[in-house]
C-alpha positions in Angstrom: -88.6 -33.9 -20.5 -90.5 -30.7 -20.0 -88.4 -29.0 -22.8 -88.8 -32.0 -25.2 -85.1 -32.6 -25.3 -83.4 -35.5 -27.0 -82.0 -38.3 -24.9 -78.4 -37.1 -25.4 -79.3 -33.6 -24.1 -81.2 -35.0 -21.1 -78.2 -37.2 -20.2 -75.7 -34.5 -20.7 -77.6 -31.8 -18.8 -78.3 -34.1 -15.9 -74.6 -35.1 -15.6 -73.2 -31.6 -16.0 -75.7 -30.1 -13.6 -75.0 -32.6 -10.8 -71.3 -33.3 -11.1 -69.2 -30.4 -9.8 -65.5 -29.6 -9.6 -65.5 -30.4 -5.9 -62.3 -32.4 -5.7 -60.0 -29.7 -7.2 -61.8 -26.5 -6.5 -64.4 -27.1 -3.8 -62.1 -28.7 -1.2 -59.4 -26.1 -1.8 -61.9 -23.3 -1.0 -63.1 -25.1 2.1 -59.6 -25.7 3.3 -59.0 -22.0 3.3 -62.3 -21.3 5.2 -63.0 -24.1 7.6 -61.3 -26.6 10.0 -60.7 -30.4 9.8 -64.2 -31.4 10.7 -65.6 -29.7 7.7 -62.9 -31.0 5.4 -63.7 -34.6 6.6 -67.3 -33.9 5.5 -66.1 -32.6 2.2 -64.0 -35.7 1.6 -67.1 -37.8 2.2 -69.1 -35.7 -0.2 -66.5 -36.0 -2.9 -66.4 -39.8 -2.5 -70.2 -40.0 -2.6 -70.3 -37.8 -5.7 -67.8 -39.9 -7.6 -69.4 -43.2 -6.6 -73.0 -42.3 -7.3 -73.3 -39.2 -9.4 -70.4 -39.8 -11.8 -71.3 -43.5 -12.1 -74.9 -42.7 -12.9 -74.0 -39.8 -15.1 -71.6 -41.8 -17.3 -74.1 -44.6 -17.5 -76.7 -42.2 -18.7 -74.4 -41.0 -21.5 -73.9 -44.5 -22.8 -77.7 -45.3 -22.6 -78.4 -42.1 -24.6 -76.3 -43.1 -27.6 -78.2 -43.8 -30.8 -77.3 -47.4 -30.2 -77.5 -47.7 -26.4 -74.7 -49.7 -24.8 -76.0 -51.3 -21.6 -72.7 -53.2 -20.9 -70.7 -49.9 -21.0 -73.3 -48.3 -18.7 -72.9 -51.1 -16.2 -69.2 -50.8 -16.3 -69.5 -47.0 -15.7 -71.6 -47.5 -12.6 -69.3 -50.1 -11.1 -66.3 -47.9 -12.1 -67.4 -45.3 -9.6 -66.4 -47.6 -6.8 -62.8 -47.8 -8.0 -62.5 -44.2 -9.3 -59.1 -42.8 -8.0 -60.8 -39.6 -6.8 -63.5 -41.5 -4.8 -60.9 -43.9 -3.4 -58.6 -41.1 -2.3 -61.5 -39.2 -0.8 -62.6 -42.2 1.2 -59.1 -42.8 2.5 -58.8 -39.2 3.5 -62.2 -39.3 5.2 -61.1 -42.4 7.2 -57.8 -40.8 8.2 -59.6 -37.6 9.4 -62.1 -39.7 11.4 -59.5 -41.8 13.1 -56.9 -39.0 13.6 -54.2 -41.2 12.2 -50.9 -39.4 11.8 -49.2 -40.2 8.5 -45.4 -40.5 8.8 -43.5 -37.5 7.4 -41.5 -39.7 5.0 -44.8 -40.8 3.4 -46.6 -37.5 3.7 -44.0 -35.6 1.7 -44.5 -37.4 -1.6 -48.3 -37.2 -1.0 -48.0 -33.4 -0.5 -46.1 -33.2 -3.8 -48.8 -35.2 -5.6 -51.5 -33.0 -4.1 -49.6 -29.8 -5.1 -49.5 -31.1 -8.7 -53.2 -31.9 -8.8 -54.5 -28.3 -9.1 -52.1 -27.2 -11.9 -52.9 -30.4 -13.8 -56.6 -29.6 -13.5 -56.0 -26.0 -14.7 -54.2 -27.4 -17.8 -57.1 -29.7 -18.5 -59.6 -26.9 -18.0 -57.6 -24.7 -20.4 -57.9 -27.4 -23.1 -61.6 -27.6 -22.5 -61.9 -23.8 -22.9 -60.0 -23.9 -26.2 -62.2 -26.8 -27.4 -65.4 -24.9 -26.4 -64.4 -22.0 -28.6 -63.1 -23.9 -31.7 -65.4 -26.9 -32.0 -68.7 -26.3 -30.3 -70.2 -23.3 -32.1 -73.0 -25.3 -33.7 -74.3 -26.9 -30.5 -77.6 -25.8 -28.9 -77.4 -22.9 -26.5 -80.5 -24.2 -24.7 -78.6 -27.1 -23.2 -75.8 -24.8 -22.0 -78.3 -22.3 -20.5 -80.1 -25.0 -18.5 -76.8 -26.3 -17.1 -75.7 -22.9 -16.0 -79.0 -22.0 -14.3 -79.3 -25.4 -12.6 -75.6 -25.9 -11.6 -74.7 -22.4 -10.6 -78.0 -21.1 -9.2 -80.7 -23.6 -8.5 -78.6 -26.4 -7.0 -76.8 -24.2 -4.4 -80.1 -22.6 -3.4 -81.7 -26.0 -3.0 -78.7 -27.2 -0.9 -78.9 -24.1 1.3 -82.7 -24.6 1.7 -82.2 -28.3 2.5 -79.5 -27.5 5.1 -81.7 -24.9 6.8 -84.7 -27.3 6.8 -82.8 -30.0 8.7 -81.2 -27.4 11.0 -77.6 -28.2 10.0 -74.8 -26.2 11.8 -73.9 -23.0 10.0 -70.4 -24.1 9.0 -71.7 -27.4 7.6 -74.5 -25.7 5.7 -72.1 -23.1 4.2 -69.6 -25.9 3.2 -72.4 -28.0 1.6 -73.6 -24.9 -0.3 -70.2 -24.0 -1.5 -69.6 -27.6 -2.8 -73.0 -27.5 -4.6 -72.1 -24.2 -6.2 -68.9 -25.6 -7.8 -68.9 -25.5 -11.6 -69.3 -28.6 -13.7 -66.3 -30.9 -13.5 -63.8 -31.3 -16.3 -64.6 -35.0 -16.0 -68.0 -34.4 -17.5 -66.3 -33.3 -20.8 -63.8 -36.2 -20.7 -66.5 -38.8 -20.2 -68.8 -37.3 -22.8 -66.0 -37.3 -25.3 -65.3 -40.9 -24.6 -69.0 -41.9 -24.9 -69.2 -39.8 -28.1 -72.4 -38.2 -26.7 -72.8 -34.4 -26.0 -69.1 -34.0 -26.0 -68.7 -30.6 -27.6 -71.6 -29.1 -25.7 -70.0 -30.5 -22.5 -66.9 -28.4 -23.2 -68.9 -25.2 -23.3 -70.9 -26.2 -20.2 -67.7 -26.6 -18.2 -66.3 -23.4 -19.5 -69.4 -21.2 -18.9 -70.3 -22.7 -15.5 -66.7 -22.0 -14.4 -67.0 -18.4 -15.6 -70.4 -17.9 -13.8 -69.1 -19.6 -10.6 -66.5 -16.9 -10.2 -69.5 -14.8 -9.0 -71.7 -17.4 -7.3 -68.8 -19.1 -5.5 -67.5 -15.8 -4.3 -70.9 -14.9 -2.9 -71.2 -18.2 -1.2 -67.7 -18.1 0.2 -68.2 -14.5 1.5 -70.9 -15.7 3.9 -68.2 -17.8 5.7 -65.8 -14.9 6.2 
């Protein structure tokens, strides 16, 4: 509102600035740095993000259309509860809390699916990068700059400050900061394209926040080493 942005930009910037690539990228980084307790927290964070932030973000896109679609917005908010990513994160969180051992015969195909997730995400990200170069040259750079500053710099700093304020344990504070520093999720672009709102700008936002996060995520992760 302070920048007198149109509704579509407000919805897109808010969604891209708050929804990060925590499921594919963030949890993989945490798995290489921390133990199971931190990973359980990460699973809970991913589930909460997909239930609340993604649901609200997609709803905002539909309400920002020239002809707002309240019915689609309501479906988007309810869809966060049945989102495969949020459901998987919730199940993983419960397994980590209970210490339940999954039988090897069941764990093997799950491991195969998990191993395929990151490459599939990279393919999708490559498509987004190509789209951002070929189709989005006419979009406003102001929206992109705001997303990069908020998602890659302001949000991680606010998370770190919040963790310090409540006296969170060091590992938990670092993990939360790393998740907050993750770039905008590919899902932002996909949902924006489906809603036909801010889609081409979303492609560039995902691309540029991913590039900037190479530096910001590396700095955040280096604190845990």
